[in-house]
Structure formats: structure tokens, C-alpha cells
C-alpha positions in Angstrom: 0.9 -9.4 -11.7 1.0 -12.4 -9.3 2.7 -10.4 -6.5 2.2 -6.5 -5.7 4.0 -4.7 -3.2 2.3 -1.9 -1.5 4.7 0.8 0.0 3.8 4.1 1.5 5.6 7.6 1.3 5.5 7.1 5.4 3.0 6.2 8.0 -0.7 6.9 8.3 -1.0 7.4 4.5 -3.5 4.8 3.9 -1.6 1.6 2.7 -4.0 -0.8 4.6 -7.2 0.7 3.3 -5.6 0.9 -0.3 -4.6 -2.7 0.2 -8.2 -3.7 1.1 -9.5 -2.0 -1.8 -6.8 -3.6 -4.0 -8.1 -6.9 -2.6 -11.7 -6.2 -2.8 -11.5 -5.2 -6.6 -9.5 -8.4 -7.2 -12.2 -10.6 -5.3 -15.1 -9.0 -7.4 -13.4 -10.1 -10.5 -13.2 -13.6 -9.5 -9.7 -13.5 -8.5 -7.9 -15.5 -5.3 -6.3 -13.1 -3.1 -3.4 -13.4 -0.4 -2.2 -10.5 1.9 1.0 -10.8 3.4 2.1 -8.6 6.3 5.8 -9.3 6.9 6.2 -7.4 9.9 3.1 -6.2 11.9 4.1 -3.6 14.7 2.3 -1.7 17.7 -0.2 -4.6 18.1 -0.9 -6.9 20.9 -1.1 -10.8 20.4 -5.0 -10.6 20.9 -5.5 -7.6 18.8 -6.3 -7.1 15.0 -3.4 -6.3 12.7 -3.4 -4.5 9.3 -4.1 -8.1 7.4 -7.0 -8.6 9.7 -8.3 -5.2 8.9 -7.6 -6.0 5.3 -9.7 -9.2 5.5 -12.6 -7.3 7.4 -13.0 -4.8 4.7 -12.4 -7.3 1.3 -13.7 -10.4 2.2 -12.3 -13.9 1.7 -8.6 -13.3 1.4 -5.6 -15.4 2.8 -3.9 -13.6 5.2 -0.3 -14.1 6.8 2.0 -12.2 9.3 5.7 -13.5 9.6 6.0 -11.4 12.8 4.3 -9.2 15.3 5.8 -6.6 17.8 4.1 -4.9 20.6 5.5 -1.5 20.2 4.7 1.0 17.3 8.2 1.3 15.9 10.1 0.3 13.0 10.0 -3.4 12.9 13.9 -3.8 13.8 13.6 -1.5 16.2 10.5 -3.2 17.6 12.0 -6.9 17.5 15.2 -5.8 19.2 13.2 -4.3 22.0 10.9 -7.2 22.5 14.1 -9.6 22.3 12.2 -11.3 19.4 13.7 -12.4 15.9 13.5 -10.0 13.3 11.9 -10.6 9.7 14.4 -10.6 7.0 13.7 -9.8 3.2 14.6 -13.2 2.2 12.1 -14.5 4.4 9.2 -12.2 3.2 10.0 -13.0 -0.6 9.9 -16.7 0.1 6.5 -16.5 1.9 5.1 -14.1 -0.6 6.2 -16.7 -3.5 4.6 -19.7 -1.8 1.4 -17.8 -1.5 1.6 -16.8 -5.4 1.7 -20.7 -6.0 -2.1 -20.9 -4.9 -3.3 -17.5 -5.3 -4.1 -15.2 -8.3 -2.7 -12.0 -6.6 -0.3 -11.7 -3.6 -0.4 -8.2 -1.8 2.4 -7.7 0.2 2.0 -4.5 2.6 5.0 -3.0 4.1 5.6 -1.2 7.7 5.8 2.5 7.4 7.8 3.8 4.2 9.9 1.8 1.6 13.3 2.0 3.6 12.0 1.1 7.0 14.3 -1.4 8.3 13.1 -4.9 8.8 16.5 -6.2 10.3 19.6 -4.7 12.1 21.3 -5.5 8.8 19.6 -2.9 7.1 16.9 -5.2 5.1 13.9 -3.3 3.7 10.8 -3.9 1.9 12.5 -2.6 -1.1 14.8 -5.6 -0.9 11.8 -8.0 -0.7 10.5 -6.5 -3.7 13.7 -6.8 -5.5 13.9 -10.5 -4.6 10.4 -11.0 -5.9 10.9 -8.8 -9.1 7.5 -7.6 -8.3 6.1 -4.1 -9.0 5.6 -1.4 -6.3 2.4 0.3 -5.7 3.2 3.7 -3.7 0.4 5.2 -1.5 0.7 8.7 -1.0 -1.0 11.3 0.9 -2.9 14.1 -1.0 -1.9 17.6 0.6 1.2 19.9 1.4 4.2 17.9 1.6 3.5 15.1 -0.5 5.6 16.0 -3.4 8.7 15.6 -1.7 8.3 12.3 0.1 6.8 10.7 -3.1 9.6 11.8 -5.1 12.1 10.6 -2.6 10.4 7.2 -2.6 10.1 7.0 -6.4 13.7 7.9 -7.0 14.9 5.3 -4.6 12.6 2.7 -6.4 14.3 3.6 -9.7 17.8 3.6 -8.1 17.3 0.2 -7.2 16.0 -0.7 -10.7 12.5 -1.5 -9.3 9.4 -1.4 -11.1 7.0 1.6 -10.1 3.3 0.4 -10.5 2.0 3.8 -10.1 0.7 6.2 -7.1 -2.4 5.9 -5.3 -3.6 8.7 -3.0 -4.6 6.8 0.1 -7.0 9.4 1.5 -8.7 11.8 -0.8 -10.3 15.0 1.5 -14.0 16.0 1.2 -13.4 19.3 0.6 -9.5 19.5 -0.8 -7.4 22.4 -0.3 -5.4 24.0 -2.9 -2.1 21.9 -2.3 -4.1 18.8 -2.7 -5.9 20.0 -5.9 -2.6 21.1 -7.5 -0.9 17.8 -6.7 -3.2 15.7 -8.5 -1.6 17.4 -11.8 2.1 17.4 -10.2 2.4 14.0 -8.8 2.2 11.9 -11.6 4.6 14.5 -13.4 7.5 14.0 -10.8 6.8 10.4 -10.5 6.8 10.1 -14.1 4.2 7.5 -13.3 0.5 7.3 -13.5 -2.0 8.2 -10.4 -3.9 5.0 -10.2 -6.5 5.8 -7.6 -7.7 7.8 -4.9 -9.6 6.8 -1.8 -12.1 8.9 -0.2 -11.2 9.9 3.2 -12.8 8.0 5.7 -13.2 4.6 3.7 -12.0 2.5 6.1 -15.0 3.4 8.2 -17.3 2.5 5.2 -19.7 -0.5 5.9 -18.2 -3.4 4.3 -20.8 -4.1 1.7 -20.4 -0.3 0.7 -16.8 -0.4 0.9 -16.5 -3.7 -1.3 -19.1 -2.2 -4.1 -17.2 0.8 -4.2 -13.8 -0.1 -4.0 -13.4 -0.5 -7.8 -14.4 3.0 -8.7 -11.5 4.2 -6.5 -9.0 2.2 -8.7 -7.6 2.7 -12.0 -8.3 -0.4 -14.7 -4.7 -1.5 -14.5 -5.6 -2.4 -10.8 -9.0 -3.7 -12.0 -11.1 -0.8 -11.4 -12.7 2.0 -13.2 -11.3 5.1 -12.0 -10.2 7.6 -14.5 -7.3 10.1 -13.5 -8.4 12.6 -16.2 -12.0 12.7 -15.1 -11.1 12.8 -11.3 -8.8 15.7 -11.9 -11.7 17.6 -14.0 -13.8 17.2 -11.0 -11.6 17.8 -8.1 -9.2 20.4 -9.4 -11.2 23.3 -10.1 -9.2 26.3 -9.2 -6.1 24.8 -9.3 -3.5 26.4 -11.8 
């Protein structure tokens, strides 16, 4: 896949760290990687954004932001309040396609969830994925509530005819509760798509050398890693029905 779109079932589910893990795994395999953040919100001009964080964790990736807005809001709202131009899906797709000419893999990280609006016309990350004809990787949380938000996201992807690459759990707790352990079995069933990885909680705080070394073990072979869903389930889901 030349372009992979990465979205989440909501905010704070681990999209950026997952993007970094995918990037680090690809770099370790000798692939060139670019990371596109169409709209960065909640960050001042002098602060590091999500694409910068991916580069810090993963290593030598090309990064590109199309727009940055200071308030931590949906991009369309943040752009309007800052009196700045919004990002349109066409611009995001064009930038990703241009990056794909010179890179083996382009990762497009969205803001929030799949249908968070880029502009006041209702453009979204889903529209950019459609223009690119790119698969979408969904990052989900581990615990209670994730089944509903994941299924809603997956249903919308399928309604739009988009290709669902699979699900990654963005932060797997050190001591998973019953809901998290049960979700290991339930998530791929409701999504009708494979679990493609689980990142340990706090992975973003790892030393970068350790992060880059460990990242392939958190992701399935289709993402370039060695993570095995069946083995992970058998070791983590003890006591779940």
C-alpha cells in the first residue's frame, strides 16, 4: 500500500503513537516513509505537532502539515474561529499523492474521528481516503465503550465503499479489565476485519531506541510486524468468556 489513512474511533485513542509505530516498522524494513497531518489543532506555531511526534518516535520520516490551528477543536471550527483558511479533502489527497511519488509509504493521520469536519462544506478524512482510494486503519481504545464507537466507524467506512485495513488497539493496559479482555474477541467480529495490533499503554513515553526496536512486535504482518492476534488473545484474555 502506497498510502494508508489512519483514523481513530475518537480522540485520545492512540492515533499518533500508532502512526509512529507503523512508520518505525516500515523504516526498519528499509522503506521510505512520509507522514501527512492535514489539519493540526490545539498547537501553537512554536509547539511540536503530531507529525513531529511521529518523527521523534519513529526516526527519519518526511513530515508535512497543511494547516495548524491554535484551539483544540474540530479543524473546521478551529479554522473558522482563527479566521484561517480550512483544509479541504482535495488538498489533503493531492498532498498525499505527491508524497507517494517519492516515498514507499505515506501515512495520513486524521484529527479525531473519521467524520470530524475539515471545512464548513462537510469535508472529512473519509472524503480524502475516497479520493486517494486508500485503505483506512482504525485505531480503537481497549475498554468499555469501544465496541459501539468502532462499529459506528466501520459501518460508515463500508457505507462509503472504503477499504478497511483492520483495527489496532492504540493503548493496551498493563492490567486489562474484563471489558478489555472480552473486546479482543468481539472487536474483529463486529468489525468483520482483523485485529492488526495492540500498542502497550504508555508506548509514546518509551525511549526512542526502545520504541523503534519494539514497534514491529506490536503490529501484525500486514503492517510489517510480527504481532499475532491469536497468541495475544490467548495470553491476555484469560478469564474472559
